[in-house]
Each structure stands twice: as C-alpha cells, then as structure tokens.
DSSP file (Angstrom, degrees, kcal/mol; ACC not computed):
  #  RESIDUE AA STRUCTURE BP1 BP2  ACC     N-H-->O    O-->H-N    N-H-->O    O-->H-N    TCO  KAPPA ALPHA  PHI   PSI    X-CA   Y-CA   Z-CA
    1    1 A M              0   0    0      0, 0.0     2,-0.5     0, 0.0    74,-0.2   0.000 360.0 360.0 360.0 128.3   10.5  -14.6    2.5
    2    2 A L  E     -a   75   0A   0     72,-1.6    74,-2.6     2,-0.0     2,-0.5  -0.756 360.0-173.4 -86.9 128.2    6.9  -14.9    1.3
    3    3 A I  E     +a   76   0A   0     -2,-0.5     2,-0.3    72,-0.2    74,-0.2  -0.978  11.9 165.3-127.0 117.1    4.7  -12.1    2.7
    4    4 A V        -     0   0    0     72,-2.5    75,-2.0    -2,-0.5    74,-0.1  -0.923  39.7-140.8-132.7 155.3    0.9  -12.3    2.0
    5    5 A N  S    S+     0   0    0     -2,-0.3     2,-0.2    73,-0.3    72,-0.1   0.303  79.2  88.5 -98.8   9.6   -2.2  -10.7    3.3
    6    6 A I  S    S-     0   0    0      2,-0.2    72,-2.4     1,-0.1    73,-0.2  -0.652  82.4-122.9 -99.0 164.6   -4.3  -13.9    3.1
    7    7 A D  S    S+     0   0    0     -2,-0.2     2,-0.3    70,-0.2    70,-0.1   0.374  88.8  35.9 -91.0   5.0   -4.4  -16.5    6.0
    8    8 A Y        -     0   0    0      5,-0.0    -2,-0.2     2,-0.0    70,-0.1  -0.949  68.3-133.3-147.9 165.5   -3.2  -19.4    3.9
    9    9 A I    >   -     0   0    0      3,-0.4     3,-2.4    -2,-0.3    68,-0.0  -0.966  38.4-114.0-124.7 113.7   -0.8  -20.3    1.1
   10   10 A P  T 3  S+     0   0    0      0, 0.0     3,-0.1     0, 0.0    -2,-0.0  -0.166  98.3   7.7 -50.8 128.8   -2.3  -22.5   -1.5
   11   11 A G  T 3  S+     0   0    0      1,-0.2     2,-0.4     0, 0.0    -3,-0.0   0.493 108.2 107.0  80.5   4.4   -0.7  -25.9   -1.6
   12   12 A K    <   -     0   0    0     -3,-2.4    -3,-0.4    90,-0.0     2,-0.4  -0.941  50.8-160.0-120.0 136.9    1.4  -25.3    1.6
   13   13 A E        +     0   0    0     -2,-0.4    90,-2.4    -3,-0.1     2,-0.3  -0.894  25.0 171.3-104.9 144.3    1.0  -26.7    5.1
   14   14 A F  E     -B  102   0A   0     -2,-0.4     2,-0.4    88,-0.3    88,-0.2  -0.979  32.3-125.5-149.8 161.5    2.7  -24.8    7.8
   15   15 A E  E     -B  101   0A   0     86,-2.7    86,-2.3    -2,-0.3     2,-0.4  -0.877  34.7-116.2-106.2 144.6    3.1  -24.4   11.6
   16   16 A V  E     -B  100   0A   0     -2,-0.4    84,-0.2    84,-0.2     3,-0.1  -0.650  27.6-179.0 -82.7 130.2    2.4  -21.1   13.2
   17   17 A L  E     -     0   0A   0     82,-3.2     2,-0.2    -2,-0.4    83,-0.2   0.709  49.6 -96.5 -98.6 -27.5    5.4  -19.5   14.9
   18   18 A G  E     -B   99   0A   0     81,-1.2    81,-3.2     2,-0.0    -1,-0.3  -0.751  50.9 -36.3 137.7 176.5    3.7  -16.4   16.3
   19   19 A L  E     -B   98   0A   0     -2,-0.2     2,-0.3    79,-0.2    79,-0.2  -0.486  50.0-173.5 -72.2 136.1    2.9  -12.8   15.8
   20   20 A V  E     +B   97   0A   0     77,-2.6    77,-2.1    -2,-0.2     2,-0.3  -0.966   5.6 176.2-128.5 150.3    5.6  -10.6   14.2
   21   21 A K  E     -B   96   0A   0     -2,-0.3     2,-0.3    75,-0.2    75,-0.2  -0.978  18.6-160.7-149.4 160.0    5.5   -6.8   13.7
   22   22 A G  E     -B   95   0A   0     73,-2.4    73,-2.8    -2,-0.3     2,-0.3  -0.991  16.6-177.1-140.9 139.5    7.5   -3.9   12.5
   23   23 A T  E     +B   94   0A   0     -2,-0.3     2,-0.3    71,-0.2    71,-0.2  -0.970   7.5 176.5-139.8 153.5    6.9   -0.3   13.4
   24   24 A V  E     -B   93   0A   0     69,-1.9    69,-2.6    -2,-0.3     2,-0.5  -0.984  21.8-145.3-152.5 144.9    8.3    3.1   12.5
   25   25 A V  E     -B   92   0A   0     -2,-0.3     2,-0.4    67,-0.2    67,-0.2  -0.978  30.0-173.7-111.5 121.7    7.5    6.7   13.4
   26   26 A Q  E     -B   91   0A   0     65,-2.9    65,-2.5    -2,-0.5     2,-0.3  -0.884   9.0-178.2-120.9 144.2    8.3    8.9   10.4
   27   27 A S  E     -B   90   0A   0     -2,-0.4     2,-0.3    63,-0.2    63,-0.2  -0.906  21.4-121.9-134.8 166.4    8.3   12.6    9.9
   28   28 A K        -     0   0    0     61,-1.3    21,-0.0    -2,-0.3     5,-0.0  -0.748  38.4 -90.2-106.1 156.5    8.9   15.1    7.1
   29   29 A H     >  -     0   0    0     -2,-0.3     4,-2.5     1,-0.1     3,-0.4  -0.330  40.9-114.4 -58.8 143.4   11.4   17.9    6.9
   30   30 A F  H  > S+     0   0    0      1,-0.2     4,-2.8     2,-0.2     5,-0.2   0.877 115.5  54.1 -52.2 -43.3   10.0   21.2    8.2
   31   31 A G  H  > S+     0   0    0      1,-0.2     4,-2.1     2,-0.2    -1,-0.2   0.906 111.3  44.5 -60.6 -42.0   10.2   22.8    4.8
   32   32 A K  H  > S+     0   0    0     -3,-0.4     4,-2.2     2,-0.2    -1,-0.2   0.869 112.1  53.1 -70.2 -35.4    8.2   20.0    3.2
   33   33 A D  H  X S+     0   0    0     -4,-2.5     4,-1.9     2,-0.2    -2,-0.2   0.909 108.9  49.6 -64.5 -41.1    5.8   20.1    6.1
   34   34 A F  H  X S+     0   0    0     -4,-2.8     4,-1.7    -5,-0.2    -2,-0.2   0.924 111.2  48.6 -62.4 -45.0    5.3   23.8    5.5
   35   35 A M  H  X S+     0   0    0     -4,-2.1     4,-1.8     1,-0.2    -1,-0.2   0.862 107.9  55.1 -65.2 -34.8    4.7   23.3    1.8
   36   36 A A  H  X S+     0   0    0     -4,-2.2     4,-1.4     1,-0.2    -1,-0.2   0.899 105.1  53.6 -63.6 -39.3    2.2   20.5    2.6
   37   37 A G  H  < S+     0   0    0     -4,-1.9     4,-0.5     1,-0.2    -1,-0.2   0.884 107.6  50.1 -60.8 -38.6    0.3   23.0    4.8
   38   38 A M  H >X S+     0   0    0     -4,-1.7     3,-1.2     1,-0.2     4,-0.6   0.865 104.8  58.7 -66.2 -35.8    0.1   25.4    1.8
   39   39 A R  H >X S+     0   0    0     -4,-1.8     4,-2.0     1,-0.3     3,-1.0   0.829  94.3  64.9 -64.7 -31.8   -1.2   22.5   -0.4
   40   40 A T  H 3< S+     0   0    0     -4,-1.4    -1,-0.3     1,-0.3    -2,-0.2   0.742  93.0  63.5 -65.3 -20.0   -4.2   22.0    1.9
   41   41 A L  H <4 S+     0   0    0     -3,-1.2    -1,-0.3    -4,-0.5    -2,-0.2   0.830 115.7  27.3 -71.8 -31.0   -5.3   25.5    1.0
   42   42 A V  H << S-     0   0    0     -3,-1.0    -2,-0.2    -4,-0.6    -1,-0.2   0.573 107.8-130.1-108.3 -12.5   -5.8   24.6   -2.7
   43   43 A G     <  +     0   0    0     -4,-2.0    -1,-0.2     1,-0.1     2,-0.1  -0.092  52.7 102.9  87.5 171.2   -6.5   20.8   -2.4
   44   44 A G  S    S-     0   0    0     -4,-0.1    -1,-0.1     2,-0.1     2,-0.1  -0.398  75.3 -29.2 105.2 176.8   -5.1   17.8   -4.1
   45   45 A E        -     0   0    0     -2,-0.1     2,-1.0     1,-0.1     3,-0.1  -0.398  46.6-142.0 -68.6 139.0   -2.6   15.2   -3.2
   46   46 A I    >>  -     0   0    0      1,-0.2     4,-1.9    -2,-0.1     3,-0.9  -0.812  19.7-172.2-100.5  90.8    0.2   16.0   -0.8
   47   47 A K  H 3> S+     0   0    0     -2,-1.0     4,-2.8     1,-0.3     5,-0.2   0.800  77.5  61.1 -60.7 -33.4    3.0   14.1   -2.4
   48   48 A G  H 3> S+     0   0    0      1,-0.2     4,-1.9     2,-0.2    -1,-0.3   0.899 109.0  42.9 -60.6 -40.4    5.5   14.6    0.4
   49   49 A Y  H <> S+     0   0    0     -3,-0.9     4,-2.4     2,-0.2    -2,-0.2   0.852 111.5  54.4 -74.8 -35.1    3.2   12.8    2.8
   50   50 A T  H  X S+     0   0    0     -4,-1.9     4,-2.2     2,-0.2    -2,-0.2   0.950 111.3  45.7 -60.3 -47.7    2.4   10.1    0.3
   51   51 A E  H  X S+     0   0    0     -4,-2.8     4,-2.5     1,-0.2    -2,-0.2   0.897 110.9  53.7 -61.4 -41.2    6.1    9.5   -0.1
   52   52 A M  H  X S+     0   0    0     -4,-1.9     4,-2.3    -5,-0.2    -1,-0.2   0.914 110.9  45.4 -60.7 -43.9    6.6    9.6    3.6
   53   53 A L  H  X S+     0   0    0     -4,-2.4     4,-2.6     2,-0.2    -1,-0.2   0.865 111.1  52.1 -71.5 -36.1    4.0    6.9    4.2
   54   54 A V  H  X S+     0   0    0     -4,-2.2     4,-2.1     2,-0.2    -2,-0.2   0.940 112.6  46.1 -61.9 -46.4    5.3    4.7    1.4
   55   55 A E  H  X S+     0   0    0     -4,-2.5     4,-2.3     1,-0.2    -2,-0.2   0.910 112.4  50.8 -61.8 -43.0    8.7    4.8    2.9
   56   56 A A  H  X S+     0   0    0     -4,-2.3     4,-2.7     1,-0.2    -2,-0.2   0.901 109.3  50.3 -63.9 -41.4    7.4    4.2    6.4
   57   57 A R  H  X S+     0   0    0     -4,-2.6     4,-2.6     2,-0.2    -1,-0.2   0.904 110.2  50.9 -62.4 -40.6    5.4    1.1    5.2
   58   58 A N  H  X S+     0   0    0     -4,-2.1     4,-2.2     2,-0.2    -2,-0.2   0.914 112.2  46.0 -63.3 -43.0    8.5   -0.2    3.5
   59   59 A I  H  X S+     0   0    0     -4,-2.3     4,-2.4     2,-0.2    -2,-0.2   0.933 113.7  48.6 -64.9 -46.2   10.6    0.2    6.7
   60   60 A A  H  X S+     0   0    0     -4,-2.7     4,-2.2     1,-0.2    35,-0.2   0.900 111.7  49.9 -62.3 -40.6    7.9   -1.4    8.9
   61   61 A T  H  X S+     0   0    0     -4,-2.6     4,-2.6     2,-0.2    -1,-0.2   0.921 110.3  50.1 -63.8 -43.8    7.5   -4.3    6.5
   62   62 A K  H  X S+     0   0    0     -4,-2.2     4,-2.4     1,-0.2    -2,-0.2   0.906 110.7  49.2 -61.8 -42.3   11.3   -4.9    6.5
   63   63 A R  H  X S+     0   0    0     -4,-2.4     4,-2.0     2,-0.2    -1,-0.2   0.881 110.9  50.3 -65.6 -37.9   11.4   -4.8   10.3
   64   64 A M  H  X S+     0   0    0     -4,-2.2     4,-2.1     2,-0.2    -2,-0.2   0.930 110.5  49.9 -63.3 -45.2    8.5   -7.3   10.4
   65   65 A E  H  X S+     0   0    0     -4,-2.6     4,-2.5     1,-0.2    -2,-0.2   0.904 108.8  52.2 -60.6 -42.7   10.3   -9.6    8.0
   66   66 A E  H  X S+     0   0    0     -4,-2.4     4,-1.7     1,-0.2    -1,-0.2   0.893 108.9  50.3 -61.6 -40.2   13.5   -9.4   10.1
   67   67 A E  H  X S+     0   0    0     -4,-2.0     4,-0.9     1,-0.2    -1,-0.2   0.896 110.6  50.0 -64.2 -40.1   11.6  -10.4   13.2
   68   68 A A  H ><>S+     0   0    0     -4,-2.1     5,-2.3     1,-0.2     3,-0.6   0.897 107.3  53.9 -64.9 -41.1   10.1  -13.4   11.3
   69   69 A L  H ><5S+     0   0    0     -4,-2.5     3,-1.3     1,-0.2    -1,-0.2   0.873 102.1  58.3 -61.8 -37.1   13.5  -14.5   10.1
   70   70 A K  H 3<5S+     0   0    0     -4,-1.7    -1,-0.2     1,-0.3    -2,-0.2   0.802 105.7  50.2 -62.2 -28.5   14.8  -14.5   13.7
   71   71 A L  T <<5S-     0   0    0     -4,-0.9    -1,-0.3    -3,-0.6    -2,-0.2   0.522 121.0-110.3 -85.1  -6.1   12.0  -17.0   14.4
   72   72 A G  T < 5 +     0   0    0     -3,-1.3    -3,-0.2    -4,-0.4    -2,-0.1   0.736  59.4 167.9  83.8  24.1   13.1  -19.2   11.5
   73   73 A A      < -     0   0    0     -5,-2.3    28,-0.3     1,-0.1    -1,-0.2  -0.338  35.4-162.8 -74.7 151.0   10.0  -18.4    9.4
   74   74 A D  S    S+     0   0    0     26,-2.8   -72,-1.6     1,-0.3     2,-0.3   0.603  76.8   1.0 -98.4 -21.1    9.5  -19.2    5.8
   75   75 A A  E     -aC   2 100A   0     25,-1.7    25,-2.6   -74,-0.2     2,-0.4  -0.975  57.7-132.0-158.2 164.4    6.6  -16.7    5.3
   76   76 A V  E     -aC   3  99A   0    -74,-2.6   -72,-2.5    -2,-0.3     3,-0.3  -0.996  30.0-169.0-124.9 123.9    4.4  -14.2    7.0
   77   77 A V  E     + C   0  98A   0     21,-2.7    21,-2.8    -2,-0.4   -70,-0.2  -0.738  59.8  24.6-111.0 159.8    0.6  -14.6    6.4
   78   78 A G  E    S-     0   0A   0    -72,-2.4   -73,-0.3    -2,-0.3    -1,-0.2   0.849  77.8-177.4  63.4  37.3   -2.3  -12.4    7.2
   79   79 A I  E     -     0   0A   0    -75,-2.0     2,-0.3    -3,-0.3    18,-0.2  -0.371   5.3-179.6 -73.5 149.4   -0.3   -9.2    7.2
   80   80 A H  E     - C   0  96A   0     16,-2.5    16,-2.3    -2,-0.1     2,-0.4  -0.946  16.4-142.5-139.1 158.7   -2.0   -5.9    7.9
   81   81 A Y  E     - C   0  95A   0     -2,-0.3     2,-0.3    14,-0.2    14,-0.2  -0.943  16.2-179.0-121.6 147.4   -0.9   -2.3    8.1
   82   82 A G  E     - C   0  94A   0     12,-2.2    12,-2.6    -2,-0.4     2,-0.3  -0.969   2.0-174.1-138.0 156.4   -2.0    0.4   10.6
   83   83 A S  E     + C   0  93A   0     -2,-0.3     2,-0.3    10,-0.2    10,-0.2  -0.994   5.0 178.1-149.0 155.1   -1.1    4.0   11.0
   84   84 A S  E     - C   0  92A   0      8,-1.9     8,-3.1    -2,-0.3     2,-0.4  -0.988  35.1-106.9-153.5 151.3   -1.8    6.8   13.3
   85   85 A A  E     - C   0  91A   0     -2,-0.3     6,-0.3     6,-0.2     3,-0.1  -0.675  27.3-177.8 -79.5 129.7   -0.7   10.4   13.7
   86   86 A I  E     -     0   0A   0      4,-1.9     2,-0.3     1,-0.5    -1,-0.2   0.834  69.7 -28.5 -92.1 -43.5    1.7   10.9   16.5
   87   87 A M  E >  S- C   0  90A   0      3,-1.2     3,-2.3     0, 0.0    -1,-0.5  -0.924  95.3 -51.6-159.4 174.2    2.0   14.7   16.1
   88   88 A Q  T 3  S+     0   0    0     -2,-0.3     3,-0.1     1,-0.3   -55,-0.0  -0.389 128.6   8.7 -59.6 124.8    1.7   17.2   13.3
   89   89 A G  T 3  S+     0   0    0      1,-0.2   -61,-1.3    -2,-0.2     2,-0.4   0.482 114.4  91.0  85.3   3.4    3.9   16.0   10.5
   90   90 A A  E <   -BC  27  87A   0     -3,-2.3    -4,-1.9   -63,-0.2    -3,-1.2  -0.995  49.0-177.9-134.6 139.9    4.7   12.6   12.0
   91   91 A A  E     -BC  26  85A   0    -65,-2.5   -65,-2.9    -2,-0.4     2,-0.4  -0.982  20.4-137.4-136.0 146.2    3.0    9.3   11.7
   92   92 A E  E     -BC  25  84A   0     -8,-3.1    -8,-1.9    -2,-0.4     2,-0.4  -0.862  20.1-169.1 -97.8 136.8    3.5    5.8   13.1
   93   93 A V  E     -BC  24  83A   0    -69,-2.6   -69,-1.9    -2,-0.4     2,-0.4  -0.996   1.9-170.6-125.2 133.3    3.1    2.9   10.7
   94   94 A I  E     -BC  23  82A   0    -12,-2.6   -12,-2.2    -2,-0.4     2,-0.4  -0.975   8.0-166.1-124.2 138.9    2.9   -0.7   11.9
   95   95 A A  E     +BC  22  81A   0    -73,-2.8   -73,-2.4    -2,-0.4     2,-0.3  -0.983  20.3 168.3-117.1 132.8    3.0   -3.9    9.8
   96   96 A Y  E     +BC  21  80A   0    -16,-2.3   -16,-2.5    -2,-0.4     2,-0.3  -0.995   6.8 136.0-148.3 153.4    2.0   -7.1   11.5
   97   97 A G  E     -B   20   0A   0    -77,-2.1   -77,-2.6    -2,-0.3     2,-0.5  -0.924  52.0 -70.9-170.4-170.7    1.2  -10.7   10.6
   98   98 A T  E     -BC  19  77A   0    -21,-2.8   -21,-2.7    -2,-0.3     2,-0.3  -0.916  37.7-139.5-109.7 121.9    1.7  -14.3   11.6
   99   99 A A  E     -BC  18  76A   0    -81,-3.2   -82,-3.2    -2,-0.5   -81,-1.2  -0.603  27.9-176.4 -77.2 136.2    5.1  -15.9   11.1
  100  100 A V  E     -BC  16  75A   0    -25,-2.6   -26,-2.8    -2,-0.3   -25,-1.7  -0.947  21.3-146.7-135.0 155.2    4.9  -19.5    9.7
  101  101 A K  E     -B   15   0A   0    -86,-2.3   -86,-2.7    -2,-0.3   -28,-0.1  -0.986  28.1-119.4-120.9 131.1    7.3  -22.3    8.9
  102  102 A F  E      B   14   0A   0     -2,-0.4   -88,-0.3   -88,-0.2   -90,-0.0  -0.396 360.0 360.0 -69.4 144.0    6.5  -24.7    6.0
  103  103 A K              0   0    0    -90,-2.4   -89,-0.1    -2,-0.1    -1,-0.1   0.421 360.0 360.0 -86.2 360.0    6.1  -28.4    6.9
C-alpha cells in the first residue's frame, strides 16, 4: 500500500474511495512516567515519550492502512497526523487520509 502526504501520485489516475483513519490512545508505564517527570526538572528530550509517540504513530498508520485495504484501496493520499493529551502520561494519535484506487 502506497501512503503519501501529497494529494496526488505523479503519473497515476485514481478514484477516491473515501476518508480512512486510524487512532490509538497510548500511555507509558508509571515508572517511566515518573522518570519523565524528573527529566522535566533538568530539561532535554524525554526519550520515553518520544518512543511512545513513535509507537503510537506506527499503530495509527497501520490501522488506517487496514481500513483502506477493506475498501479495496491501492493507496492513501494526503495523510496527516494529529495528537492530543488525554490525561497525564497518555496521548491520542490519529492518522487520516483519503483512500484511492488506481484506474
């Protein structure tokens, strides 16, 4: 499955199948969350949260791709990601785009 963040695929004509999305709410283990809190005192990257968000984006992308496959799509164009804090130590990540079928 081709997944791109542009609204077209050079050299390809396609029909639009519809919006597809994948979402996940991810949290970190309490111990890692506590250590992240300690990290905010001295500054710098909080690697545990970086890893959590990378994993969450991967899961959301996979779920979006699965939804597109159910529609018979060959690609997803115009993908975007969004995220929001649900509660302390937990974030929602959504991946969404337009499923298309090549002509």
